[in-house]
The first five atom37 places (N, CA, C, CB, O) and aatype in JSON, in Angstrom:
{
  "aatype": [12, 14, 19, 19, 9, 4, 0, 15, 3, 10, 14, 3, 7, 16, 17, 1, 3, 19, 10, 18, 5, 9, 2, 16, 10, 16, 8, 14, 14, 19, 10, 19, 19, 16, 15, 1, 10, 0, 3, 3, 18, 10, 17, 7, 6, 19, 10, 2, 10, 7, 7, 18, 2, 19, 10, 0, 11, 14, 13, 5, 6, 15, 6, 19, 11, 8, 19, 19, 0, 15, 10, 17, 12, 2, 6, 8, 1, 5, 19, 8, 11, 1, 0, 0, 0, 7, 19, 0],
  "atom_mask": [
    [1, 1, 1, 1, 1],
    [1, 1, 1, 1, 1],
    [1, 1, 1, 1, 1],
    [1, 1, 1, 1, 1],
    [1, 1, 1, 1, 1],
    [1, 1, 1, 1, 1],
    [1, 1, 1, 1, 1],
    [1, 1, 1, 1, 1],
    [1, 1, 1, 1, 1],
    [1, 1, 1, 1, 1],
    [1, 1, 1, 1, 1],
    [1, 1, 1, 1, 1],
    [1, 1, 1, 0, 1],
    [1, 1, 1, 1, 1],
    [1, 1, 1, 1, 1],
    [1, 1, 1, 1, 1],
    [1, 1, 1, 1, 1],
    [1, 1, 1, 1, 1],
    [1, 1, 1, 1, 1],
    [1, 1, 1, 1, 1],
    [1, 1, 1, 1, 1],
    [1, 1, 1, 1, 1],
    [1, 1, 1, 1, 1],
    [1, 1, 1, 1, 1],
    [1, 1, 1, 1, 1],
    [1, 1, 1, 1, 1],
    [1, 1, 1, 1, 1],
    [1, 1, 1, 1, 1],
    [1, 1, 1, 1, 1],
    [1, 1, 1, 1, 1],
    [1, 1, 1, 1, 1],
    [1, 1, 1, 1, 1],
    [1, 1, 1, 1, 1],
    [1, 1, 1, 1, 1],
    [1, 1, 1, 1, 1],
    [1, 1, 1, 1, 1],
    [1, 1, 1, 1, 1],
    [1, 1, 1, 1, 1],
    [1, 1, 1, 1, 1],
    [1, 1, 1, 1, 1],
    [1, 1, 1, 1, 1],
    [1, 1, 1, 1, 1],
    [1, 1, 1, 1, 1],
    [1, 1, 1, 0, 1],
    [1, 1, 1, 1, 1],
    [1, 1, 1, 1, 1],
    [1, 1, 1, 1, 1],
    [1, 1, 1, 1, 1],
    [1, 1, 1, 1, 1],
    [1, 1, 1, 0, 1],
    [1, 1, 1, 0, 1],
    [1, 1, 1, 1, 1],
    [1, 1, 1, 1, 1],
    [1, 1, 1, 1, 1],
    [1, 1, 1, 1, 1],
    [1, 1, 1, 1, 1],
    [1, 1, 1, 1, 1],
    [1, 1, 1, 1, 1],
    [1, 1, 1, 1, 1],
    [1, 1, 1, 1, 1],
    [1, 1, 1, 1, 1],
    [1, 1, 1, 1, 1],
    [1, 1, 1, 1, 1],
    [1, 1, 1, 1, 1],
    [1, 1, 1, 1, 1],
    [1, 1, 1, 1, 1],
    [1, 1, 1, 1, 1],
    [1, 1, 1, 1, 1],
    [1, 1, 1, 1, 1],
    [1, 1, 1, 1, 1],
    [1, 1, 1, 1, 1],
    [1, 1, 1, 1, 1],
    [1, 1, 1, 1, 1],
    [1, 1, 1, 1, 1],
    [1, 1, 1, 1, 1],
    [1, 1, 1, 1, 1],
    [1, 1, 1, 1, 1],
    [1, 1, 1, 1, 1],
    [1, 1, 1, 1, 1],
    [1, 1, 1, 1, 1],
    [1, 1, 1, 1, 1],
    [1, 1, 1, 1, 1],
    [1, 1, 1, 1, 1],
    [1, 1, 1, 1, 1],
    [1, 1, 1, 1, 1],
    [1, 1, 1, 0, 1],
    [1, 1, 1, 1, 1],
    [1, 1, 1, 1, 1]
  ],
  "atom_positions": [
    [[-14.74, 0.13, -5.54], [-14.24, -0.39, -6.51], [-13.29, 0.6, -7.29], [-15.26, -0.91, -7.22], [-13.63, 1.63, -7.87]],
    [[-11.83, -0.01, -7.15], [-10.99, 0.65, -8.1], [-10.68, 1.07, -9.72], [-10.3, 0.17, -7.84], [-9.84, 0.38, -10.29]],
    [[-11.19, 1.92, -10.32], [-11.47, 2.32, -11.47], [-10.5, 3.07, -12.01], [-12.53, 2.87, -11.49], [-10.3, 4.16, -11.48]],
    [[-9.68, 2.69, -13.16], [-8.86, 3.26, -14.17], [-9.34, 4.37, -15.52], [-8.33, 2.05, -14.7], [-9.33, 3.76, -16.59]],
    [[-9.72, 5.77, -15.65], [-10.17, 5.77, -16.72], [-9.15, 6.59, -17.8], [-11.48, 6.26, -16.52], [-8.43, 7.51, -17.41]],
    [[-9.16, 6.2, -19.01], [-8.05, 6.97, -20.0], [-8.84, 6.53, -20.79], [-6.37, 6.68, -20.21], [-9.62, 5.57, -20.78]],
    [[-8.43, 7.79, -21.93], [-8.29, 8.11, -23.53], [-7.85, 6.74, -24.01], [-7.08, 9.4, -23.99], [-7.09, 5.93, -23.5]],
    [[-8.6, 6.71, -25.22], [-8.65, 5.8, -26.08], [-7.21, 5.76, -26.77], [-9.81, 6.04, -26.97], [-6.54, 4.74, -26.95]],
    [[-6.8, 7.32, -27.19], [-5.01, 7.34, -27.54], [-4.56, 7.98, -26.64], [-4.38, 8.04, -28.89], [-5.18, 8.94, -26.17]],
    [[-3.13, 7.52, -26.12], [-2.48, 8.58, -25.77], [-1.1, 8.66, -26.22], [-2.57, 8.68, -24.52], [-0.61, 8.0, -27.13]],
    [[-0.27, 9.86, -25.24], [0.6, 10.42, -26.13], [1.99, 9.36, -26.2], [0.91, 12.0, -25.6], [3.07, 9.91, -26.45]],
    [[1.97, 7.71, -25.95], [2.81, 7.41, -25.49], [2.15, 5.87, -25.73], [3.18, 8.12, -24.24], [2.81, 4.9, -25.34]],
    [[1.33, 5.73, -26.14], [0.2, 4.31, -26.16], [-0.81, 4.36, -26.47], [0.0, 0.0, 0.0], [-1.09, 5.26, -27.26]],
    [[-1.87, 3.44, -26.02], [-3.08, 3.2, -26.06], [-3.84, 2.61, -25.09], [-3.2, 2.67, -26.92], [-3.18, 2.3, -24.1]],
    [[-4.71, 2.42, -25.05], [-6.1, 1.81, -23.61], [-5.7, 0.68, -23.74], [-8.1, 1.84, -23.77], [-5.83, 0.15, -22.63]],
    [[-5.13, -0.28, -24.73], [-4.58, -1.97, -24.65], [-3.3, -1.99, -23.6], [-3.93, -2.63, -26.43], [-3.02, -2.8, -22.71]],
    [[-2.49, -0.54, -24.12], [-1.32, -0.71, -22.95], [-1.43, -0.58, -21.37], [-0.36, 0.28, -23.21], [-0.86, -1.29, -20.54]],
    [[-2.19, 0.36, -21.15], [-2.62, 0.54, -19.64], [-3.54, -0.24, -19.19], [-3.1, 1.76, -19.3], [-3.82, -0.1, -18.0]],
    [[-4.42, -1.45, -20.1], [-5.31, -2.37, -19.34], [-3.83, -3.02, -19.32], [-6.9, -3.23, -20.05], [-3.25, -2.6, -18.31]],
    [[-2.92, -3.96, -20.15], [-1.98, -4.92, -19.75], [-1.2, -4.74, -18.9], [-1.35, -5.26, -20.51], [-0.66, -5.73, -18.42]],
    [[-0.91, -3.59, -18.46], [-0.3, -2.76, -17.25], [-1.3, -2.88, -15.68], [-0.25, -0.96, -17.86], [-0.67, -3.09, -14.64]],
    [[-2.77, -2.74, -15.61], [-2.76, -3.03, -14.86], [-3.51, -4.47, -14.27], [-2.89, -2.08, -14.61], [-3.95, -4.67, -13.14]],
    [[-3.5, -5.33, -15.36], [-3.85, -6.49, -15.48], [-2.74, -7.59, -14.88], [-4.15, -6.61, -16.86], [-3.02, -8.74, -14.53]],
    [[-1.35, -6.93, -14.83], [-0.56, -7.77, -14.16], [-0.47, -7.42, -12.4], [0.83, -7.67, -14.95], [0.12, -8.2, -11.65]],
    [[-1.24, -5.96, -11.79], [-1.72, -6.0, -10.26], [-2.2, -7.14, -9.76], [-2.74, -5.12, -9.96], [-3.06, -7.71, -10.44]],
    [[-1.9, -7.57, -8.85], [-2.64, -8.5, -7.86], [-4.37, -8.37, -7.93], [-2.1, -8.06, -6.25], [-5.16, -9.26, -8.24]],
    [[-4.62, -7.19, -7.59], [-6.53, -6.57, -7.64], [-6.65, -5.32, -8.89], [-7.14, -5.5, -5.65], [-6.89, -4.12, -8.88]],
    [[-6.3, -6.43, -10.01], [-6.48, -4.41, -10.75], [-7.6, -4.09, -10.94], [-5.91, -3.9, -12.36], [-8.59, -4.81, -10.87]],
    [[-7.54, -2.85, -11.21], [-8.74, -1.66, -11.15], [-9.92, -1.95, -12.62], [-7.77, 0.26, -11.34], [-9.44, -2.77, -13.4]],
    [[-11.01, -1.53, -12.96], [-11.62, -1.94, -13.41], [-11.32, -0.45, -14.64], [-12.81, -2.47, -12.55], [-10.97, 0.61, -14.12]],
    [[-11.45, -0.5, -15.88], [-10.64, 0.28, -17.04], [-12.12, 0.52, -17.52], [-9.32, -0.62, -18.22], [-12.98, -0.35, -17.69]],
    [[-12.27, 2.31, -17.74], [-13.18, 2.87, -18.32], [-12.32, 3.37, -19.51], [-13.95, 3.84, -17.47], [-11.17, 3.67, -19.22]],
    [[-12.76, 3.54, -21.05], [-11.99, 4.19, -21.45], [-12.89, 5.33, -22.13], [-11.08, 3.42, -22.16], [-14.11, 5.23, -22.12]],
    [[-12.2, 6.46, -22.76], [-13.0, 7.64, -23.14], [-12.53, 7.77, -24.65], [-12.69, 9.05, -22.16], [-11.6, 7.17, -25.18]],
    [[-13.25, 8.53, -25.12], [-13.21, 8.89, -26.97], [-14.52, 9.57, -27.46], [-13.13, 7.3, -28.05], [-15.74, 9.47, -27.42]],
    [[-13.54, 10.29, -27.92], [-14.47, 11.55, -29.07], [-15.29, 10.36, -29.92], [-13.14, 12.83, -30.5], [-16.51, 10.31, -30.0]],
    [[-14.35, 9.38, -30.56], [-14.89, 8.48, -31.69], [-15.51, 7.25, -31.07], [-13.73, 8.02, -32.72], [-15.35, 6.27, -31.79]],
    [[-16.17, 7.01, -29.96], [-16.95, 6.38, -29.11], [-17.97, 5.47, -29.92], [-17.58, 7.39, -28.23], [-19.09, 5.82, -30.29]],
    [[-17.22, 3.95, -30.15], [-18.82, 3.88, -31.3], [-18.34, 1.92, -31.32], [-18.68, 5.26, -33.78], [-17.37, 1.29, -30.9]],
    [[-19.57, 1.56, -32.02], [-19.33, 0.34, -31.43], [-18.72, -0.84, -31.96], [-20.31, 0.0, -31.09], [-19.35, -1.9, -32.04]],
    [[-17.27, -0.68, -32.39], [-16.53, -0.93, -32.8], [-15.4, -1.12, -31.41], [-16.48, -0.1, -33.87], [-14.94, -2.22, -31.12]],
    [[-15.09, 0.07, -30.71], [-14.3, 0.4, -30.03], [-15.32, -0.2, -28.59], [-13.81, 1.98, -30.35], [-14.66, -0.94, -27.86]],
    [[-16.5, -0.01, -28.21], [-16.91, -0.37, -26.93], [-16.75, -1.96, -27.24], [-18.48, 0.25, -26.44], [-16.18, -2.65, -26.4]],
    [[-17.22, -2.52, -28.39], [-16.54, -4.47, -28.07], [-15.62, -4.71, -27.86], [0.0, 0.0, 0.0], [-15.54, -5.75, -27.2]],
    [[-14.57, -4.17, -28.13], [-13.01, -3.95, -28.54], [-12.66, -4.28, -26.75], [-12.46, -1.95, -29.4], [-12.17, -5.25, -26.17]],
    [[-13.03, -3.33, -26.41], [-12.84, -2.58, -25.06], [-13.91, -3.78, -23.78], [-13.66, -0.52, -25.32], [-13.86, -3.95, -22.56]],
    [[-14.5, -4.19, -24.57], [-15.0, -5.46, -23.64], [-14.65, -6.5, -23.7], [-16.08, -5.79, -23.65], [-14.15, -6.97, -22.68]],
    [[-14.73, -7.12, -24.6], [-13.5, -8.16, -25.23], [-12.13, -8.35, -25.1], [-13.39, -8.06, -26.36], [-11.78, -9.41, -25.63]],
    [[-11.18, -7.68, -24.56], [-10.28, -7.34, -24.32], [-10.03, -7.51, -22.37], [-10.32, -6.08, -25.11], [-9.02, -7.78, -21.71]],
    [[-11.25, -7.25, -22.03], [-11.27, -7.25, -20.46], [-11.67, -5.7, -19.83], [0.0, 0.0, 0.0], [-12.13, -5.57, -18.69]],
    [[-11.44, -4.62, -20.68], [-11.76, -3.25, -20.17], [-14.23, -3.73, -19.98], [0.0, 0.0, 0.0], [-15.08, -4.43, -20.53]],
    [[-14.1, -2.55, -18.66], [-15.32, -2.55, -18.23], [-16.27, -1.38, -19.35], [-15.2, -2.15, -16.56], [-17.45, -1.71, -19.46]],
    [[-16.01, -0.57, -19.87], [-17.2, 0.75, -20.76], [-16.23, 1.22, -21.24], [-18.27, 2.09, -19.94], [-15.05, 1.0, -20.97]],
    [[-16.8, 2.11, -22.2], [-16.69, 3.0, -23.18], [-17.43, 4.45, -22.85], [-17.23, 2.32, -24.4], [-18.59, 4.31, -23.25]],
    [[-17.28, 5.58, -22.37], [-17.53, 6.95, -22.17], [-17.07, 7.45, -22.9], [-17.28, 7.5, -21.23], [-15.84, 7.41, -22.89]],
    [[-17.84, 8.35, -24.11], [-18.07, 9.31, -25.05], [-17.74, 10.58, -24.55], [-19.36, 9.27, -25.5], [-18.16, 11.1, -23.51]],
    [[-16.7, 11.21, -25.65], [-16.21, 12.59, -25.22], [-17.19, 13.72, -26.36], [-14.2, 12.69, -25.49], [-17.4, 13.31, -27.51]],
    [[-17.5, 14.5, -26.12], [-17.46, 15.43, -24.3], [-18.51, 14.43, -23.5], [-18.37, 17.62, -24.25], [-19.26, 13.73, -24.18]],
    [[-18.55, 14.38, -22.47], [-19.08, 13.54, -21.59], [-20.16, 14.39, -20.69], [-17.94, 12.88, -20.79], [-20.09, 15.42, -20.02]],
    [[-21.36, 13.29, -21.05], [-22.84, 13.5, -20.72], [-23.01, 12.87, -19.27], [-23.88, 12.75, -21.89], [-22.92, 11.68, -18.98]],
    [[-23.31, 14.05, -18.35], [-24.0, 13.83, -17.08], [-24.46, 12.22, -16.85], [-25.31, 14.82, -17.07], [-23.93, 11.39, -16.11]],
    [[-25.45, 12.1, -17.61], [-26.14, 10.51, -17.47], [-25.48, 9.56, -17.32], [-26.82, 10.01, -18.45], [-25.49, 8.7, -16.44]],
    [[-24.73, 9.76, -18.42], [-24.06, 8.62, -18.95], [-23.14, 8.37, -18.12], [-23.55, 8.71, -20.21], [-22.88, 7.2, -17.88]],
    [[-22.46, 9.33, -17.53], [-21.26, 8.83, -16.44], [-21.85, 8.12, -15.15], [-20.34, 10.21, -15.85], [-21.34, 7.14, -14.61]],
    [[-23.0, 8.77, -14.74], [-23.35, 8.55, -13.39], [-23.62, 7.01, -13.95], [-24.68, 9.58, -12.59], [-23.16, 6.08, -13.3]],
    [[-24.31, 6.76, -15.08], [-24.63, 5.45, -15.48], [-23.52, 4.03, -15.26], [-24.93, 5.69, -16.93], [-23.53, 2.92, -14.72]],
    [[-22.61, 4.88, -16.07], [-21.65, 3.7, -15.67], [-21.11, 3.42, -14.61], [-20.73, 3.64, -16.23], [-20.59, 2.32, -14.42]],
    [[-21.14, 4.64, -13.48], [-20.41, 4.34, -12.03], [-21.22, 4.32, -11.19], [-19.43, 5.21, -11.51], [-20.94, 4.24, -9.99]],
    [[-22.91, 4.43, -11.87], [-23.61, 3.15, -10.87], [-23.88, 1.67, -11.42], [-25.15, 3.61, -10.4], [-24.43, 0.78, -10.77]],
    [[-23.56, 1.58, -12.28], [-23.08, 0.22, -12.69], [-22.05, -0.8, -12.46], [-22.95, 0.31, -13.59], [-22.16, -2.02, -12.57]],
    [[-20.85, 0.02, -12.07], [-19.72, -0.44, -11.57], [-20.28, -0.6, -10.16], [-18.45, 0.46, -11.79], [-20.21, -1.71, -9.64]],
    [[-20.8, 0.4, -9.51], [-20.94, -0.04, -7.97], [-22.07, -1.01, -7.83], [-21.25, 1.24, -6.95], [-22.01, -1.71, -6.82]],
    [[-22.95, -1.17, -8.53], [-24.01, -2.38, -8.28], [-23.83, -4.1, -8.75], [-25.29, -1.88, -9.07], [-24.39, -5.16, -8.49]],
    [[-22.71, -3.63, -9.56], [-21.92, -4.57, -9.88], [-21.0, -5.44, -8.75], [-21.19, -3.94, -10.78], [-21.01, -6.65, -8.56]],
    [[-20.24, -4.46, -8.12], [-19.56, -4.94, -6.76], [-20.45, -5.29, -5.81], [-18.71, -3.95, -6.1], [-20.4, -6.33, -5.16]],
    [[-21.34, -4.39, -5.71], [-22.07, -4.69, -4.46], [-22.57, -6.09, -4.78], [-23.3, -3.59, -4.08], [-22.0, -7.0, -4.17]],
    [[-23.48, -6.41, -5.59], [-23.85, -7.43, -5.91], [-22.8, -8.74, -5.78], [-24.31, -7.15, -7.06], [-23.17, -9.84, -5.37]],
    [[-21.07, -8.33, -6.32], [-20.08, -9.57, -6.36], [-19.75, -9.53, -4.44], [-18.3, -9.18, -7.68], [-19.67, -10.67, -3.98]],
    [[-19.62, -8.7, -3.66], [-19.82, -9.09, -2.36], [-20.88, -9.65, -1.7], [-19.64, -8.28, -1.81], [-20.78, -10.4, -0.72]],
    [[-22.18, -9.19, -2.38], [-23.08, -9.96, -1.44], [-23.53, -11.88, -1.76], [-24.54, -8.96, -1.55], [-24.28, -12.68, -1.2]],
    [[-22.43, -11.96, -3.1], [-22.43, -13.43, -3.64], [-21.07, -14.21, -2.55], [-21.99, -13.43, -5.71], [-21.2, -15.29, -1.98]],
    [[-20.07, -13.51, -2.5], [-19.26, -13.88, -1.96], [-19.58, -14.27, -0.09], [-18.34, -12.89, -2.42], [-19.29, -15.3, 0.51]],
    [[-20.1, -13.34, 0.33], [-21.05, -13.55, 1.51], [-21.67, -14.37, 1.76], [-21.78, -12.95, 1.67], [-21.82, -15.07, 2.76]],
    [[-22.13, -14.3, 0.73], [-23.38, -15.91, 1.05], [-22.8, -17.43, 0.51], [-25.21, -15.72, -0.12], [-23.41, -18.49, 0.59]],
    [[-21.35, -17.21, -0.09], [-21.01, -18.46, -0.31], [-19.81, -18.31, 0.62], [-20.81, -18.91, -1.84], [-18.78, -18.89, 0.26]],
    [[-19.76, -17.53, 1.92], [-18.71, -18.05, 2.92], [-17.37, -17.32, 2.57], [0.0, 0.0, 0.0], [-16.38, -17.41, 3.3]],
    [[-17.42, -16.68, 1.53], [-15.81, -16.55, 0.84], [-15.34, -14.95, 0.55], [-15.77, -17.44, -0.87], [-15.62, -14.06, -0.26]],
    [[-14.35, -15.15, 1.88], [-13.81, -13.27, 2.14], [-13.91, -12.54, 1.06], [-12.15, -12.92, 2.54], [-13.6, -11.35, 1.09]]
  ]
}
């Protein structure tokens, strides 16, 4: 599963701009936002607007592994659902 990881604030925009751009793609990647100020507000905003998750900086190995494992399991589940339904 393609993933884009970007900082919440960028020199020329924000994660919202990245989300808008990737959502124009035929098969958009999943967006994970990173921030030193990763709080419930940012997390809720990212999820509500279509992002996948937020990672707090500095990164904790266990949290990064959890997010990646969750992405993989979610994709794995979707592939099996499509296969069971006979959809490519």
